[in-house]
Biopython code that builds the backbone (N, CA, C, O; Angstrom):
import numpy as np
from Bio.PDB.StructureBuilder import StructureBuilder

atoms = [
    (1, "MET", "N", (27.391, -13.862, -15.306)),
    (1, "MET", "CA", (25.590, -14.655, -15.634)),
    (1, "MET", "C", (25.256, -14.450, -14.210)),
    (1, "MET", "O", (24.094, -14.045, -14.198)),
    (2, "MET", "N", (25.661, -14.523, -13.129)),
    (2, "MET", "CA", (24.761, -14.845, -11.916)),
    (2, "MET", "C", (24.587, -13.178, -11.246)),
    (2, "MET", "O", (23.785, -12.826, -10.381)),
    (3, "GLN", "N", (25.269, -12.615, -11.720)),
    (3, "GLN", "CA", (24.620, -11.473, -11.006)),
    (3, "GLN", "C", (23.627, -10.618, -11.933)),
    (3, "GLN", "O", (22.808, -9.838, -11.447)),
    (4, "ASP", "N", (23.786, -10.852, -13.425)),
    (4, "ASP", "CA", (22.792, -10.868, -13.920)),
    (4, "ASP", "C", (21.047, -11.544, -13.438)),
    (4, "ASP", "O", (19.986, -10.922, -13.393)),
    (5, "GLN", "N", (21.282, -12.794, -13.180)),
    (5, "GLN", "CA", (20.198, -13.691, -12.654)),
    (5, "GLN", "C", (19.398, -12.430, -11.629)),
    (5, "GLN", "O", (18.352, -11.821, -11.853)),
    (6, "VAL", "N", (20.445, -12.320, -10.323)),
    (6, "VAL", "CA", (19.904, -11.810, -9.062)),
    (6, "VAL", "C", (19.484, -10.268, -9.679)),
    (6, "VAL", "O", (18.428, -9.864, -9.190)),
    (7, "LEU", "N", (20.011, -9.485, -10.502)),
    (7, "LEU", "CA", (19.389, -8.127, -10.542)),
    (7, "LEU", "C", (18.408, -8.549, -11.685)),
    (7, "LEU", "O", (18.201, -7.546, -12.367)),
    (8, "ALA", "N", (17.753, -9.574, -12.148)),
    (8, "ALA", "CA", (16.363, -9.853, -12.980)),
    (8, "ALA", "C", (15.459, -10.211, -11.776)),
    (8, "ALA", "O", (14.330, -9.767, -11.984)),
    (9, "VAL", "N", (15.545, -10.790, -10.712)),
    (9, "VAL", "CA", (15.244, -11.152, -9.657)),
    (9, "VAL", "C", (14.695, -9.816, -8.932)),
    (9, "VAL", "O", (13.513, -9.476, -8.967)),
    (10, "ASP", "N", (15.700, -9.124, -8.284)),
    (10, "ASP", "CA", (15.597, -7.673, -7.751)),
    (10, "ASP", "C", (14.536, -7.139, -8.693)),
    (10, "ASP", "O", (13.349, -7.219, -8.378)),
    (11, "ASP", "N", (14.808, -6.758, -9.500)),
    (11, "ASP", "CA", (14.405, -6.040, -10.706)),
    (11, "ASP", "C", (12.469, -6.378, -10.199)),
    (11, "ASP", "O", (11.641, -5.757, -9.533)),
    (12, "ARG", "N", (12.475, -7.840, -11.059)),
    (12, "ARG", "CA", (11.030, -8.215, -10.558)),
    (12, "ARG", "C", (10.198, -7.877, -9.592)),
    (12, "ARG", "O", (9.030, -7.604, -9.869)),
    (13, "ALA", "N", (10.706, -7.838, -8.186)),
    (13, "ALA", "CA", (10.824, -7.737, -6.619)),
    (13, "ALA", "C", (10.376, -6.241, -6.858)),
    (13, "ALA", "O", (9.262, -6.020, -6.384)),
    (14, "VAL", "N", (10.893, -5.300, -7.398)),
    (14, "VAL", "CA", (10.468, -4.499, -6.784)),
    (14, "VAL", "C", (9.320, -3.612, -7.771)),
    (14, "VAL", "O", (8.525, -2.732, -7.438)),
    (15, "GLU", "N", (9.678, -4.430, -9.531)),
    (15, "GLU", "CA", (8.607, -4.586, -10.001)),
    (15, "GLU", "C", (7.202, -4.713, -9.443)),
    (15, "GLU", "O", (6.373, -3.804, -9.507)),
    (16, "ARG", "N", (7.006, -5.797, -8.940)),
    (16, "ARG", "CA", (6.172, -6.291, -7.928)),
    (16, "ARG", "C", (5.099, -5.523, -6.724)),
    (16, "ARG", "O", (3.898, -5.374, -6.496)),
    (17, "ASP", "N", (6.736, -5.096, -6.036)),
    (17, "ASP", "CA", (6.324, -3.801, -4.783)),
    (17, "ASP", "C", (5.726, -2.744, -5.357)),
    (17, "ASP", "O", (5.260, -2.000, -4.495)),
    (18, "ARG", "N", (5.454, -2.181, -6.999)),
    (18, "ARG", "CA", (5.843, -1.056, -7.173)),
    (18, "ARG", "C", (4.321, -1.073, -7.457)),
    (18, "ARG", "O", (3.677, -0.034, -7.602)),
    (19, "SER", "N", (3.721, -2.460, -7.535)),
    (19, "SER", "CA", (2.474, -2.953, -8.515)),
    (19, "SER", "C", (1.346, -3.293, -7.379)),
    (19, "SER", "O", (0.117, -3.328, -7.444)),
    (20, "ARG", "N", (2.202, -3.513, -6.386)),
    (20, "ARG", "CA", (1.131, -3.487, -4.815)),
    (20, "ARG", "C", (0.802, -2.619, -4.698)),
    (20, "ARG", "O", (-0.425, -2.522, -4.740)),
    (21, "ALA", "N", (1.824, -1.001, -4.404)),
    (21, "ALA", "CA", (1.614, -0.442, -3.470)),
    (21, "ALA", "C", (0.688, 0.111, -5.070)),
    (21, "ALA", "O", (-0.374, 0.421, -4.531)),
    (22, "ALA", "N", (0.526, 0.317, -6.145)),
    (22, "ALA", "CA", (-0.494, 0.928, -7.126)),
    (22, "ALA", "C", (-1.712, 0.718, -7.172)),
    (22, "ALA", "O", (-2.576, 1.405, -7.716)),
    (23, "LEU", "N", (-1.854, -0.610, -6.382)),
    (23, "LEU", "CA", (-2.908, -1.321, -6.196)),
    (23, "LEU", "C", (-3.587, -0.424, -5.054)),
    (23, "LEU", "O", (-4.626, 0.236, -5.064)),
    (24, "SER", "N", (-2.739, -0.617, -4.189)),
    (24, "SER", "CA", (-3.519, -0.055, -2.903)),
    (24, "SER", "C", (-3.696, 1.598, -3.188)),
    (24, "SER", "O", (-4.489, 2.189, -2.455)),
    (25, "VAL", "N", (-3.277, 2.050, -3.802)),
    (25, "VAL", "CA", (-3.520, 3.500, -4.345)),
    (25, "VAL", "C", (-4.645, 3.732, -4.762)),
    (25, "VAL", "O", (-5.425, 4.599, -4.367)),
    (26, "HIS", "N", (-4.796, 2.896, -5.657)),
    (26, "HIS", "CA", (-6.644, 2.757, -6.476)),
    (26, "HIS", "C", (-7.357, 2.068, -5.403)),
    (26, "HIS", "O", (-8.221, 2.824, -4.960)),
    (27, "LEU", "N", (-7.348, 1.167, -4.926)),
    (27, "LEU", "CA", (-8.226, 0.885, -3.660)),
    (27, "LEU", "C", (-8.425, 2.426, -2.712)),
    (27, "LEU", "O", (-9.419, 3.147, -2.802)),
    (28, "ALA", "N", (-7.720, 2.583, -2.186)),
    (28, "ALA", "CA", (-7.782, 3.244, -1.014)),
    (28, "ALA", "C", (-7.983, 5.085, -1.722)),
    (28, "ALA", "O", (-7.842, 6.091, -1.027)),
    (29, "ALA", "N", (-8.263, 5.084, -2.929)),
    (29, "ALA", "CA", (-8.667, 6.173, -4.048)),
    (29, "ALA", "C", (-10.131, 5.993, -3.606)),
    (29, "ALA", "O", (-10.870, 6.717, -2.939)),
    (30, "LEU", "N", (-10.307, 4.843, -4.168)),
    (30, "LEU", "CA", (-11.753, 4.369, -4.830)),
    (30, "LEU", "C", (-12.731, 4.471, -3.178)),
    (30, "LEU", "O", (-13.832, 4.988, -2.992)),
    (31, "ALA", "N", (-11.672, 3.656, -2.024)),
    (31, "ALA", "CA", (-12.844, 3.587, -0.543)),
    (31, "ALA", "C", (-13.211, 5.488, -0.347)),
    (31, "ALA", "O", (-14.290, 6.006, -0.058)),
    (32, "PHE", "N", (-12.326, 5.935, -0.535)),
    (32, "PHE", "CA", (-12.162, 7.475, 0.309)),
    (32, "PHE", "C", (-12.573, 8.864, -0.440)),
    (32, "PHE", "O", (-12.796, 9.950, 0.096)),
    (33, "GLY", "N", (-12.630, 8.399, -2.377)),
    (33, "GLY", "CA", (-13.593, 9.391, -3.018)),
    (33, "GLY", "C", (-12.549, 9.767, -3.158)),
    (33, "GLY", "O", (-13.182, 10.505, -2.402)),
    (34, "GLN", "N", (-11.186, 10.184, -3.391)),
    (34, "GLN", "CA", (-10.439, 10.943, -3.733)),
    (34, "GLN", "C", (-9.554, 10.131, -5.095)),
    (34, "GLN", "O", (-9.392, 8.911, -5.131)),
    (35, "ARG", "N", (-9.129, 10.939, -5.988)),
    (35, "ARG", "CA", (-8.452, 10.836, -7.696)),
    (35, "ARG", "C", (-6.970, 9.804, -7.340)),
    (35, "ARG", "O", (-5.956, 10.345, -6.898)),
    (36, "ALA", "N", (-7.011, 8.681, -7.533)),
    (36, "ALA", "CA", (-5.583, 7.647, -7.778)),
    (36, "ALA", "C", (-4.233, 8.938, -7.559)),
    (36, "ALA", "O", (-3.584, 9.026, -6.517)),
    (37, "LYS", "N", (-3.992, 9.996, -8.976)),
    (37, "LYS", "CA", (-3.453, 10.660, -8.944)),
    (37, "LYS", "C", (-3.338, 11.395, -7.884)),
    (37, "LYS", "O", (-2.205, 11.868, -7.802)),
    (38, "ASP", "N", (-4.259, 11.792, -6.754)),
    (38, "ASP", "CA", (-4.142, 12.879, -6.162)),
    (38, "ASP", "C", (-2.800, 12.036, -4.983)),
    (38, "ASP", "O", (-1.630, 12.388, -4.840)),
    (39, "VAL", "N", (-3.726, 10.566, -4.126)),
    (39, "VAL", "CA", (-3.425, 9.879, -3.466)),
    (39, "VAL", "C", (-2.038, 9.903, -3.686)),
    (39, "VAL", "O", (-1.320, 10.380, -2.807)),
    (40, "ALA", "N", (-1.267, 9.205, -5.329)),
    (40, "ALA", "CA", (-0.369, 8.785, -5.196)),
    (40, "ALA", "C", (0.727, 9.782, -5.304)),
    (40, "ALA", "O", (1.869, 9.370, -5.508)),
    (41, "ALA", "N", (0.498, 11.030, -5.189)),
    (41, "ALA", "CA", (1.554, 12.483, -5.611)),
    (41, "ALA", "C", (2.765, 12.400, -4.394)),
    (41, "ALA", "O", (2.684, 12.161, -3.189)),
    (42, "THR", "N", (3.636, 12.636, -5.069)),
    (42, "THR", "CA", (4.895, 12.664, -3.945)),
    (42, "THR", "C", (4.560, 14.117, -2.982)),
    (42, "THR", "O", (4.879, 13.982, -1.801)),
    (43, "THR", "N", (3.963, 15.465, -3.355)),
    (43, "THR", "CA", (3.553, 16.036, -2.476)),
    (43, "THR", "C", (2.121, 15.883, -1.445)),
    (43, "THR", "O", (1.427, 14.866, -1.448)),
    (44, "ARG", "N", (1.937, 16.682, -0.876)),
    (44, "ARG", "CA", (0.767, 16.426, 0.551)),
    (44, "ARG", "C", (-0.527, 16.649, -0.259)),
    (44, "ARG", "O", (-1.472, 15.910, 0.017)),
    (45, "ARG", "N", (-0.714, 17.749, -1.403)),
    (45, "ARG", "CA", (-2.321, 17.928, -1.919)),
    (45, "ARG", "C", (-2.999, 18.299, -0.510)),
    (45, "ARG", "O", (-2.602, 18.931, 0.469)),
    (46, "ASP", "N", (-4.382, 17.528, -0.882)),
    (46, "ASP", "CA", (-5.634, 18.446, 0.109)),
    (46, "ASP", "C", (-5.562, 16.565, 1.395)),
    (46, "ASP", "O", (-5.097, 15.431, 1.281)),
    (47, "ALA", "N", (-6.344, 17.356, 2.435)),
    (47, "ALA", "CA", (-5.914, 16.457, 3.383)),
    (47, "ALA", "C", (-6.329, 14.943, 3.571)),
    (47, "ALA", "O", (-5.882, 13.985, 4.203)),
    (48, "ALA", "N", (-7.757, 15.259, 2.435)),
    (48, "ALA", "CA", (-8.717, 14.084, 2.774)),
    (48, "ALA", "C", (-7.733, 12.857, 1.595)),
    (48, "ALA", "O", (-7.652, 11.672, 1.918)),
    (49, "SER", "N", (-6.892, 13.523, -0.083)),
    (49, "SER", "CA", (-5.454, 12.647, -0.274)),
    (49, "SER", "C", (-4.779, 12.170, 0.538)),
    (49, "SER", "O", (-4.955, 10.972, 0.759)),
    (50, "ALA", "N", (-3.853, 12.822, 1.223)),
    (50, "ALA", "CA", (-3.098, 12.597, 2.456)),
    (50, "ALA", "C", (-3.792, 11.351, 2.947)),
    (50, "ALA", "O", (-3.174, 10.312, 2.716)),
    (51, "ALA", "N", (-4.707, 11.259, 3.446)),
    (51, "ALA", "CA", (-5.748, 10.607, 4.327)),
    (51, "ALA", "C", (-5.347, 9.413, 3.544)),
    (51, "ALA", "O", (-4.791, 8.444, 4.060)),
    (52, "ALA", "N", (-5.582, 9.485, 2.544)),
    (52, "ALA", "CA", (-5.799, 8.072, 1.692)),
    (52, "ALA", "C", (-4.164, 7.677, 1.378)),
    (52, "ALA", "O", (-3.508, 6.638, 1.448)),
    (53, "ARG", "N", (-3.977, 8.603, 1.125)),
    (53, "ARG", "CA", (-2.402, 8.017, 1.167)),
    (53, "ARG", "C", (-1.761, 6.569, 2.102)),
    (53, "ARG", "O", (-1.258, 5.462, 1.910)),
    (54, "ARG", "N", (-2.317, 7.756, 3.523)),
    (54, "ARG", "CA", (-1.993, 7.001, 4.314)),
    (54, "ARG", "C", (-2.461, 5.381, 4.487)),
    (54, "ARG", "O", (-1.661, 4.474, 4.714)),
    (55, "VAL", "N", (-3.631, 5.244, 4.363)),
    (55, "VAL", "CA", (-4.162, 3.956, 4.182)),
    (55, "VAL", "C", (-3.826, 3.318, 2.983)),
    (55, "VAL", "O", (-3.716, 2.100, 3.121)),
    (56, "ALA", "N", (-3.622, 3.746, 1.830)),
    (56, "ALA", "CA", (-2.723, 3.050, 0.685)),
    (56, "ALA", "C", (-0.998, 2.201, 1.660)),
    (56, "ALA", "O", (-0.656, 1.033, 1.843)),
    (57, "VAL", "N", (-0.489, 3.290, 1.962)),
    (57, "VAL", "CA", (0.841, 2.913, 2.165)),
    (57, "VAL", "C", (0.543, 1.614, 4.096)),
    (57, "VAL", "O", (1.443, 0.907, 4.550)),
    (58, "TYR", "N", (-0.488, 1.702, 4.555)),
    (58, "TYR", "CA", (-0.435, 1.126, 5.277)),
    (58, "TYR", "C", (-1.194, -0.078, 4.752)),
    (58, "TYR", "O", (-0.670, -1.089, 5.218)),
    (59, "LEU", "N", (-2.304, -0.393, 3.902)),
    (59, "LEU", "CA", (-2.038, -1.492, 2.912)),
    (59, "LEU", "C", (-0.904, -2.289, 1.993)),
    (59, "LEU", "O", (-0.947, -3.415, 1.497)),
    (60, "THR", "N", (0.030, -1.365, 1.963)),
    (60, "THR", "CA", (0.538, -2.468, 1.208)),
    (60, "THR", "C", (1.761, -2.771, 2.688)),
    (60, "THR", "O", (2.495, -3.737, 2.483)),
    (61, "HIS", "N", (1.952, -2.154, 3.850)),
    (61, "HIS", "CA", (2.633, -3.199, 4.565)),
    (61, "HIS", "C", (2.020, -3.757, 5.097)),
    (61, "HIS", "O", (2.669, -4.762, 5.388)),
    (62, "VAL", "N", (0.270, -3.887, 5.833)),
    (62, "VAL", "CA", (0.119, -4.717, 6.928)),
    (62, "VAL", "C", (-0.579, -5.738, 5.820)),
    (62, "VAL", "O", (-0.225, -6.875, 6.133)),
    (63, "GLY", "N", (-1.370, -5.773, 4.732)),
    (63, "GLY", "CA", (-2.053, -6.084, 3.400)),
    (63, "GLY", "C", (-0.972, -6.751, 3.240)),
    (63, "GLY", "O", (-0.843, -7.909, 3.637)),
    (64, "PHE", "N", (0.123, -5.946, 2.509)),
    (64, "PHE", "CA", (0.457, -7.614, 1.415)),
    (64, "PHE", "C", (2.226, -7.864, 2.249)),
    (64, "PHE", "O", (3.157, -8.542, 1.813)),
    (65, "GLY", "N", (2.169, -7.066, 3.488)),
    (65, "GLY", "CA", (3.121, -7.747, 4.380)),
    (65, "GLY", "C", (4.626, -7.366, 3.761)),
    (65, "GLY", "O", (5.666, -8.006, 3.922)),
    (66, "LEU", "N", (4.433, -6.147, 3.013)),
    (66, "LEU", "CA", (6.239, -5.608, 2.765)),
    (66, "LEU", "C", (6.591, -5.218, 4.097)),
    (66, "LEU", "O", (5.940, -5.436, 5.118)),
    (67, "SER", "N", (8.068, -4.408, 3.948)),
    (67, "SER", "CA", (8.830, -4.347, 4.361)),
    (67, "SER", "C", (8.373, -2.306, 4.717)),
    (67, "SER", "O", (8.016, -1.566, 3.801)),
    (68, "MET", "N", (8.497, -1.908, 5.953)),
    (68, "MET", "CA", (9.054, -0.021, 5.641)),
    (68, "MET", "C", (9.630, -0.044, 4.397)),
    (68, "MET", "O", (9.173, 0.418, 3.351)),
    (69, "ASP", "N", (10.842, -0.714, 4.617)),
    (69, "ASP", "CA", (11.938, -0.231, 4.137)),
    (69, "ASP", "C", (11.394, -0.544, 2.294)),
    (69, "ASP", "O", (11.336, 0.377, 1.479)),
    (70, "ARG", "N", (11.124, -1.697, 2.024)),
    (70, "ARG", "CA", (9.987, -1.772, 1.171)),
    (70, "ARG", "C", (9.059, -0.930, 0.430)),
    (70, "ARG", "O", (9.255, -0.446, -0.685)),
    (71, "VAL", "N", (7.899, -0.791, 1.257)),
    (71, "VAL", "CA", (7.161, 0.227, 1.315)),
    (71, "VAL", "C", (7.261, 1.627, 0.969)),
    (71, "VAL", "O", (6.460, 2.312, 0.333)),
    (72, "ALA", "N", (8.704, 2.042, 1.643)),
    (72, "ALA", "CA", (9.350, 3.416, 1.389)),
    (72, "ALA", "C", (9.868, 3.856, -0.269)),
    (72, "ALA", "O", (9.908, 4.850, -0.995)),
    (73, "ALA", "N", (10.220, 2.385, -0.296)),
    (73, "ALA", "CA", (10.555, 2.290, -1.383)),
    (73, "ALA", "C", (9.656, 2.504, -2.899)),
    (73, "ALA", "O", (10.277, 2.830, -3.910)),
    (74, "ALA", "N", (9.160, 2.433, -2.911)),
    (74, "ALA", "CA", (7.399, 1.576, -3.413)),
    (74, "ALA", "C", (6.547, 3.069, -3.845)),
    (74, "ALA", "O", (6.232, 3.316, -5.009)),
    (75, "PHE", "N", (6.208, 4.122, -2.512)),
    (75, "PHE", "CA", (6.101, 4.950, -2.352)),
    (75, "PHE", "C", (7.025, 6.283, -2.915)),
    (75, "PHE", "O", (6.696, 7.402, -3.310)),
    (76, "GLY", "N", (8.253, 5.645, -2.761)),
    (76, "GLY", "CA", (8.999, 7.268, -2.736)),
    (76, "GLY", "C", (9.317, 8.285, -1.729)),
    (76, "GLY", "O", (9.688, 9.457, -1.792)),
    (77, "ARG", "N", (9.022, 7.362, -0.661)),
    (77, "ARG", "CA", (9.331, 7.879, 0.642)),
    (77, "ARG", "C", (10.239, 7.496, 1.754)),
    (77, "ARG", "O", (11.037, 6.594, 1.499)),
    (78, "THR", "N", (10.258, 7.944, 2.771)),
    (78, "THR", "CA", (11.039, 7.150, 4.152)),
    (78, "THR", "C", (10.736, 6.407, 5.012)),
    (78, "THR", "O", (9.568, 6.477, 5.395)),
    (79, "ARG", "N", (11.615, 5.440, 5.635)),
    (79, "ARG", "CA", (10.828, 4.314, 6.028)),
    (79, "ARG", "C", (10.174, 4.760, 7.491)),
    (79, "ARG", "O", (9.478, 4.085, 8.250)),
    (80, "THR", "N", (10.748, 6.454, 7.653)),
    (80, "THR", "CA", (9.961, 7.514, 9.143)),
    (80, "THR", "C", (8.444, 7.476, 8.738)),
    (80, "THR", "O", (7.536, 7.046, 9.450)),
    (81, "ALA", "N", (8.282, 8.185, 7.026)),
    (81, "ALA", "CA", (7.381, 8.815, 6.643)),
    (81, "ALA", "C", (6.206, 7.241, 7.125)),
    (81, "ALA", "O", (5.355, 7.043, 7.992)),
    (82, "VAL", "N", (6.782, 6.459, 6.033)),
    (82, "VAL", "CA", (5.960, 4.752, 6.051)),
    (82, "VAL", "C", (5.496, 4.519, 7.565)),
    (82, "VAL", "O", (4.267, 4.473, 7.620)),
    (83, "GLY", "N", (6.050, 4.375, 8.683)),
    (83, "GLY", "CA", (5.604, 3.899, 10.324)),
    (83, "GLY", "C", (4.598, 5.270, 10.813)),
    (83, "GLY", "O", (3.461, 5.101, 11.252)),
    (84, "TRP", "N", (5.307, 6.785, 10.632)),
    (84, "TRP", "CA", (4.759, 7.162, 10.701)),
    (84, "TRP", "C", (2.724, 7.027, 10.371)),
    (84, "TRP", "O", (1.749, 6.812, 11.090)),
    (85, "ALA", "N", (2.975, 7.335, 8.715)),
    (85, "ALA", "CA", (1.489, 6.815, 8.287)),
    (85, "ALA", "C", (0.597, 5.545, 8.999)),
    (85, "ALA", "O", (-0.544, 5.428, 9.445)),
    (86, "CYS", "N", (1.722, 4.715, 8.853)),
    (86, "CYS", "CA", (0.964, 3.415, 9.707)),
    (86, "CYS", "C", (1.103, 3.462, 10.917)),
    (86, "CYS", "O", (1.623, 2.349, 11.003)),
    (87, "ASN", "N", (1.077, 3.837, 12.013)),
    (87, "ASN", "CA", (0.471, 4.784, 12.894)),
    (87, "ASN", "C", (-1.003, 5.516, 13.349)),
    (87, "ASN", "O", (-1.941, 5.199, 14.081)),
    (88, "LEU", "N", (-0.736, 6.403, 12.691)),
    (88, "LEU", "CA", (-1.907, 7.467, 12.463)),
    (88, "LEU", "C", (-3.184, 6.319, 12.090)),
    (88, "LEU", "O", (-4.189, 6.317, 12.800)),
    (89, "VAL", "N", (-3.073, 5.490, 11.090)),
    (89, "VAL", "CA", (-3.842, 4.492, 10.430)),
    (89, "VAL", "C", (-4.233, 3.426, 11.646)),
    (89, "VAL", "O", (-5.178, 2.637, 11.650)),
    (90, "GLU", "N", (-3.466, 3.586, 12.431)),
    (90, "GLU", "CA", (-3.593, 2.346, 13.339)),
    (90, "GLU", "C", (-4.698, 2.893, 14.628)),
    (90, "GLU", "O", (-5.624, 2.368, 15.245)),
    (91, "ASP", "N", (-4.101, 4.087, 14.632)),
    (91, "ASP", "CA", (-4.431, 4.924, 15.547)),
    (91, "ASP", "C", (-6.072, 5.012, 14.782)),
    (91, "ASP", "O", (-6.862, 4.382, 15.486)),
    (92, "ALA", "N", (-6.564, 5.453, 13.891)),
    (92, "ALA", "CA", (-7.768, 6.040, 13.477)),
    (92, "ALA", "C", (-8.677, 4.827, 14.188)),
    (92, "ALA", "O", (-9.483, 4.935, 15.111)),
    (93, "ARG", "N", (-8.295, 3.708, 13.486)),
    (93, "ARG", "CA", (-8.732, 2.145, 13.358)),
    (93, "ARG", "C", (-9.778, 1.991, 14.916)),
    (93, "ARG", "O", (-10.544, 1.077, 15.221)),
    (94, "ASP", "N", (-9.490, 3.064, 15.559)),
    (94, "ASP", "CA", (-10.583, 2.889, 16.886)),
    (94, "ASP", "C", (-11.636, 3.665, 16.998)),
    (94, "ASP", "O", (-12.163, 4.057, 18.039)),
    (95, "ASP", "N", (-12.115, 4.012, 15.259)),
    (95, "ASP", "CA", (-13.277, 4.548, 15.042)),
    (95, "ASP", "C", (-14.164, 3.336, 14.375)),
    (95, "ASP", "O", (-13.260, 2.598, 13.983)),
    (96, "PRO", "N", (-15.005, 2.895, 14.127)),
    (96, "PRO", "CA", (-15.626, 1.820, 13.570)),
    (96, "PRO", "C", (-16.112, 1.756, 12.394)),
    (96, "PRO", "O", (-16.429, 0.741, 11.774)),
    (97, "GLY", "N", (-16.189, 3.030, 12.015)),
    (97, "GLY", "CA", (-16.308, 2.831, 10.440)),
    (97, "GLY", "C", (-15.444, 3.190, 9.511)),
    (97, "GLY", "O", (-15.470, 2.892, 8.317)),
    (98, "PHE", "N", (-14.353, 4.112, 10.324)),
    (98, "PHE", "CA", (-13.138, 3.507, 9.761)),
    (98, "PHE", "C", (-12.536, 2.434, 9.555)),
    (98, "PHE", "O", (-11.942, 2.006, 8.566)),
    (99, "ASP", "N", (-12.774, 1.917, 10.807)),
    (99, "ASP", "CA", (-11.825, 0.404, 11.106)),
    (99, "ASP", "C", (-12.592, -0.499, 9.916)),
    (99, "ASP", "O", (-12.030, -1.490, 9.448)),
    (100, "ALA", "N", (-13.616, -0.173, 9.570)),
    (100, "ALA", "CA", (-15.459, -1.547, 8.666)),
    (100, "ALA", "C", (-14.098, -1.124, 7.405)),
    (100, "ALA", "O", (-13.524, -2.034, 6.808)),
    (101, "ARG", "N", (-13.772, 0.248, 7.179)),
    (101, "ARG", "CA", (-13.888, 0.476, 5.288)),
    (101, "ARG", "C", (-12.060, 0.034, 5.155)),
    (101, "ARG", "O", (-11.652, -0.455, 4.101)),
    (102, "VAL", "N", (-11.123, 0.273, 6.308)),
    (102, "VAL", "CA", (-9.968, -0.334, 6.108)),
    (102, "VAL", "C", (-9.951, -2.399, 5.958)),
    (102, "VAL", "O", (-9.317, -3.146, 5.212)),
    (103, "SER", "N", (-10.875, -2.645, 6.963)),
    (103, "SER", "CA", (-11.215, -4.037, 6.737)),
    (103, "SER", "C", (-11.154, -4.814, 5.578)),
    (103, "SER", "O", (-10.438, -5.744, 5.206)),
    (104, "ALA", "N", (-12.272, -4.071, 5.012)),
    (104, "ALA", "CA", (-13.022, -4.207, 3.550)),
    (104, "ALA", "C", (-11.777, -3.984, 2.383)),
    (104, "ALA", "O", (-11.679, -4.722, 1.403)),
    (105, "LEU", "N", (-10.890, -2.895, 2.645)),
    (105, "LEU", "CA", (-10.040, -2.731, 2.088)),
    (105, "LEU", "C", (-8.868, -4.043, 1.918)),
    (105, "LEU", "O", (-8.222, -4.458, 0.956)),
    (106, "GLU", "N", (-8.982, -4.534, 3.678)),
    (106, "GLU", "CA", (-7.737, -5.741, 3.551)),
    (106, "GLU", "C", (-8.056, -6.948, 3.212)),
    (106, "GLU", "O", (-7.227, -7.747, 2.777)),
    (107, "GLY", "N", (-9.467, -7.248, 3.396)),
    (107, "GLY", "CA", (-10.265, -7.983, 2.050)),
    (107, "GLY", "C", (-9.810, -8.369, 1.109)),
    (107, "GLY", "O", (-9.521, -9.496, 0.706)),
    (108, "CYS", "N", (-9.684, -6.813, 0.484)),
    (108, "CYS", "CA", (-9.272, -7.435, -0.895)),
    (108, "CYS", "C", (-7.930, -6.848, -1.210)),
    (108, "CYS", "O", (-7.712, -5.966, -2.040)),
    (109, "VAL", "N", (-7.508, -7.139, -0.838)),
    (109, "VAL", "CA", (-5.463, -7.481, -0.460)),
    (109, "VAL", "C", (-5.896, -8.880, -0.069)),
    (109, "VAL", "O", (-5.594, -9.386, -1.150)),
    (110, "ARG", "N", (-6.229, -9.602, 0.428)),
    (110, "ARG", "CA", (-5.872, -10.874, 0.906)),
    (110, "ARG", "C", (-6.665, -11.668, -0.297)),
    (110, "ARG", "O", (-5.978, -12.660, -0.541)),
    (111, "GLN", "N", (-7.761, -11.651, -1.107)),
    (111, "GLN", "CA", (-8.026, -12.002, -2.101)),
    (111, "GLN", "C", (-6.931, -11.584, -3.497)),
    (111, "GLN", "O", (-7.078, -12.354, -4.446)),
    (112, "VAL", "N", (-6.003, -10.602, -3.679)),
    (112, "VAL", "CA", (-5.418, -10.722, -4.423)),
    (112, "VAL", "C", (-4.335, -11.275, -3.974)),
    (112, "VAL", "O", (-3.766, -11.729, -4.967)),
    (113, "LEU", "N", (-3.736, -11.492, -3.063)),
    (113, "LEU", "CA", (-2.797, -12.657, -2.562)),
    (113, "LEU", "C", (-3.372, -13.913, -2.811)),
    (113, "LEU", "O", (-2.717, -14.642, -3.557)),
    (114, "ALA", "N", (-4.254, -14.276, -2.448)),
    (114, "ALA", "CA", (-5.103, -15.788, -2.949)),
    (114, "ALA", "C", (-4.592, -16.476, -4.208)),
    (114, "ALA", "O", (-4.069, -17.514, -4.614)),
    (115, "ALA", "N", (-5.185, -14.941, -4.697)),
    (115, "ALA", "CA", (-4.724, -15.376, -6.563)),
    (115, "ALA", "C", (-3.396, -15.476, -7.107)),
    (115, "ALA", "O", (-3.011, -15.995, -8.155)),
    (116, "GLU", "N", (-2.405, -14.531, -5.665)),
    (116, "GLU", "CA", (-0.967, -14.507, -6.681)),
    (116, "GLU", "C", (-0.453, -15.906, -6.520)),
    (116, "GLU", "O", (0.372, -16.452, -7.253)),
    (117, "ALA", "N", (-1.181, -16.537, -5.223)),
    (117, "ALA", "CA", (-0.505, -17.713, -4.849)),
    (117, "ALA", "C", (-0.976, -19.336, -5.459)),
    (117, "ALA", "O", (-0.533, -20.467, -5.261)),
    (118, "GLY", "N", (-2.314, -18.669, -6.445)),
    (118, "GLY", "CA", (-3.269, -19.664, -7.375)),
    (118, "GLY", "C", (-4.419, -20.624, -6.071)),
    (118, "GLY", "O", (-4.957, -21.719, -6.236)),
    (119, "GLU", "N", (-4.449, -20.165, -5.455)),
    (119, "GLU", "CA", (-5.163, -20.477, -4.055)),
    (119, "GLU", "C", (-6.985, -19.826, -4.099)),
    (119, "GLU", "O", (-7.329, -18.654, -4.250)),
    (120, "PRO", "N", (-7.544, -20.590, -3.982)),
    (120, "PRO", "CA", (-8.872, -20.123, -4.407)),
    (120, "PRO", "C", (-9.120, -19.210, -2.918)),
    (120, "PRO", "O", (-8.722, -19.231, -1.753)),
    (121, "ALA", "N", (-10.293, -18.202, -4.028)),
    (121, "ALA", "CA", (-10.682, -17.232, -2.871)),
    (121, "ALA", "C", (-11.515, -17.135, -2.153)),
    (121, "ALA", "O", (-11.519, -16.217, -1.333)),
]
sb = StructureBuilder()
sb.init_structure("model")
sb.init_model(0)
sb.init_chain("A")
sb.init_seg("    ")
for serial, (resi, resn, name, xyz) in enumerate(atoms, 1):
    if name == "N":
        sb.init_residue(resn, " ", resi, " ")
    sb.init_atom(name, np.array(xyz, "f"), 0.0, 1.0, " ", f" {name:<3s}", serial, name[0])
structure = sb.get_structure()
């Protein structure tokens, strides 16, 4: 019985992680003019989709505060790939236009976190 309860809690956490990753994918796809299915793809696709995917991974890690291991599981990637994506996004934030776009997406994520917590936005 206790093990079933633990599994149910774990299943909910995994589902929440996947939902957050999916939201990050959709936000990045919209912000970078890509199709969500291309951003979510497990293969590289074109350079623009891959760049948007890196932003989605970054948002899930930094914006939602998920560990790299949890982000990797949610995206079906390795922890190394998640770290690499986050480093590339951090480096790209030296560009003011890119930084502004990612900051706006982080603001969206903060709104979602506030809503989840039942806090006013």
